[in-house]
C-alpha positions as CSV (number, residue, x, y, z in Angstrom):
1,M,2.7,-0.3,-18.9
2,T,0.7,-3.5,-18.9
3,T,4.3,-5.7,-17.1
4,A,5.7,-2.6,-15.0
5,P,3.1,-3.4,-12.5
6,Y,4.1,-7.2,-12.1
7,D,7.8,-6.6,-12.2
8,G,9.6,-8.4,-8.9
9,I,6.5,-10.4,-8.1
10,P,6.3,-13.7,-7.4
11,P,4.4,-16.0,-10.0
12,D,2.5,-17.2,-7.6
13,K,1.1,-13.9,-6.4
14,T,0.5,-12.7,-10.0
15,N,-3.6,-13.5,-9.5
16,Q,-4.2,-11.5,-6.5
17,A,-1.3,-8.6,-8.4
18,S,-3.8,-8.6,-11.3
19,A,-6.9,-8.0,-9.0
20,L,-5.7,-5.3,-7.4
21,I,-4.4,-3.6,-10.9
22,N,-7.6,-4.5,-12.4
23,V,-9.8,-2.6,-9.4
24,A,-7.3,0.2,-9.6
25,R,-7.7,0.3,-13.1
26,N,-11.4,0.4,-13.1
27,I,-11.6,3.1,-10.3
28,G,-9.9,5.1,-12.0
29,G,-11.3,4.7,-15.7
30,S,-14.0,5.5,-13.7
31,M,-13.3,8.9,-12.0
32,G,-11.6,9.7,-15.6
33,V,-14.9,9.4,-17.1
34,A,-16.6,11.3,-14.4
35,L,-14.5,14.0,-14.5
36,A,-14.2,14.1,-18.5
37,Q,-18.0,14.7,-17.8
38,T,-18.4,17.2,-15.5
39,M,-15.6,19.1,-17.2
40,L,-18.2,18.7,-20.3
41,A,-20.7,20.0,-18.8
42,Q,-18.8,23.6,-17.0
43,R,-17.5,24.1,-20.2
44,Q,-20.7,23.6,-22.0
45,Q,-22.5,26.1,-19.7
46,F,-19.3,28.0,-20.2
47,H,-19.6,28.6,-23.8
48,Q,-23.2,28.6,-23.7
49,S,-23.0,31.9,-21.5
50,R,-20.0,33.5,-23.8
51,L,-22.6,33.1,-27.2
52,V,-25.8,33.7,-25.4
53,E,-24.5,37.1,-24.0
54,N,-24.2,37.9,-27.4
55,T,-27.7,37.0,-28.2
56,V,-30.1,39.6,-26.9
57,P,-33.4,40.7,-28.2
58,S,-31.8,44.3,-28.9
59,D,-29.1,43.0,-31.7
60,P,-29.7,43.7,-34.9
61,G,-28.6,40.2,-36.6
62,Y,-30.6,38.5,-33.9
63,Q,-34.1,40.5,-34.8
64,R,-33.4,39.6,-38.4
65,A,-33.1,36.4,-38.0
66,L,-36.4,36.1,-35.3
67,E,-38.4,37.7,-38.1
68,Q,-37.0,35.2,-40.6
69,V,-37.5,32.8,-38.6
70,T,-41.0,33.6,-37.3
71,Q,-42.2,34.2,-41.0
72,Y,-41.2,30.9,-42.3
73,F,-43.3,29.5,-39.4
74,V,-45.8,31.8,-40.2
75,N,-46.0,30.7,-43.4
76,H,-45.9,27.2,-42.7
77,G,-49.4,27.2,-40.8
78,S,-48.4,28.8,-37.1
79,S,-50.0,31.4,-35.7
80,P,-47.8,35.1,-35.0
81,A,-47.4,34.3,-31.2
82,D,-46.7,30.1,-31.6
83,A,-44.5,31.1,-34.5
84,A,-42.5,33.4,-32.3
85,S,-42.1,31.5,-29.7
86,R,-41.2,28.7,-32.4
87,A,-38.8,30.7,-33.7
88,I,-37.1,31.4,-30.3
89,G,-36.8,27.6,-29.4
90,W,-35.4,27.2,-33.5
91,I,-32.2,29.3,-32.4
92,G,-31.7,27.7,-29.4
93,Q,-31.8,24.5,-30.6
94,T,-29.3,25.9,-33.8
95,I,-26.5,27.4,-31.8
96,Q,-26.5,24.6,-29.0
97,P,-23.9,22.4,-31.3
98,R,-21.6,24.9,-31.7
99,F,-21.7,24.5,-27.5
100,D,-21.2,21.4,-26.9
101,L,-18.8,21.5,-29.9
102,L,-16.7,24.1,-28.3
103,A,-16.8,22.0,-25.2
104,Y,-15.8,18.7,-26.1
105,I,-12.2,20.5,-27.8
106,D,-11.7,22.0,-24.4
107,V,-12.1,18.4,-23.0
108,F,-10.3,16.5,-25.6
109,F,-7.0,18.8,-25.4
110,S,-7.0,18.6,-21.8
111,L,-6.5,15.1,-21.9
112,A,-4.2,15.6,-24.8
113,I,-2.4,17.7,-22.1
114,V,-2.9,15.0,-19.6
115,G,-1.4,12.1,-21.6
116,A,1.7,14.2,-23.0
117,V,2.0,14.7,-19.3
118,M,2.3,11.3,-18.7
119,I,4.2,9.6,-21.5
120,P,7.7,11.1,-20.0
121,I,6.3,9.6,-16.6
122,A,5.8,6.0,-17.9
123,L,9.1,6.2,-19.9
124,M,11.1,7.0,-16.6
125,I,9.6,3.6,-14.2
126,K,12.5,1.8,-13.5
127,P,12.4,-1.6,-12.2
128,I,12.6,-2.6,-8.9
129,N,14.2,-5.4,-7.4
130,L,12.3,-6.6,-4.6
131,A,15.0,-9.4,-3.4
132,A,17.5,-6.8,-2.6
133,P,17.6,-4.9,0.7
134,P,16.4,-1.7,1.0
135,K,18.8,1.0,0.9
136,G,20.7,2.4,4.1
137,H,19.9,-0.9,6.0
């Protein structure tokens, strides 16, 4: 893949070709990183909305967890009101890594698919003979 762009380029033009290839690679890399970051943020929001929709105040499991964590903070010197708000924040911080992990899995899976699609495309690259006249002339 690194030598294919230089195929058929005269030796005195390789510096210019190298500069263009590096610019294209840098732009492509920047766009890829931006796309992955955007996808990561969207997938985090998606997984957060899916996981949080089951974390409702009427859920018995949520109520038990909230009571236990609130009691923990009360036992460690917080007022009941402060302990309740800290408990809600703690529960949010506890489930946040799950959103992140699921989002990263989604991004890596998407990148794996892109990589798998690119392998056959890279294998189909054929040398170009720049010295030959175009077909049909």
